[in-house]
C-alpha positions, -999 to +999 in steps of 0.1 A: +701+529-861+667+544-868+651+508-864+666+505-830+653+533-818+618+523-830+622+489-813+631+506-779+601+528-782+579+500-790+591+480-760+588+508-737+557+512-750+546+474-746+560+480-710+536+507-702+509+490-715+513+459-693+519+479-662+486+495-670+468+464-673+484+450-642+473+479-622+437+478-637+437+440-626+444+448-592+421+477-589+392+452-600+405+425-576+395+426-540+426+425-522+414+408-492+389+385-482+371+413-463+367+430-496+333+418-503+303+442-509+277+445-481+249+424-479+212+435-486+206+430-449+233+453-440+225+481-465+189+482-452+201+482-416+223+511-426+193+530-442+170+525-413+197+540-389+198+571-414+161+576-412+162+570-375+188+598-371+169+620-396+198+625-417+189+639-453+209+628-486+237+652-480+239+650-443+241+610-451+266+612-477+291+640-461+293+613-431+300+584-454+325+600-472+343+616-442+342+581-424+349+555-454+361+578-483+330+563-502+305+580-523+276+552-518+266+529-494+272+502-527+310+511-524+310+499-487+327+463-480+326+441-452 
């Protein structure tokens, strides 16, 4: 009986680890073809516009987060 409980606990733990691994892989893998990072040209364009608007780092990052829920330009996708 004790061996059966241990076996059940081991099975549950393996299932948990499997689920965690699958979730991690899903997060690391783009969900759509459009989830590619911006090109360098696109990033430069954004920063040129930012300078033309006269935005400091705080203003830019607040805008970026409020609109895209991203912390950095590097996190944006096409």
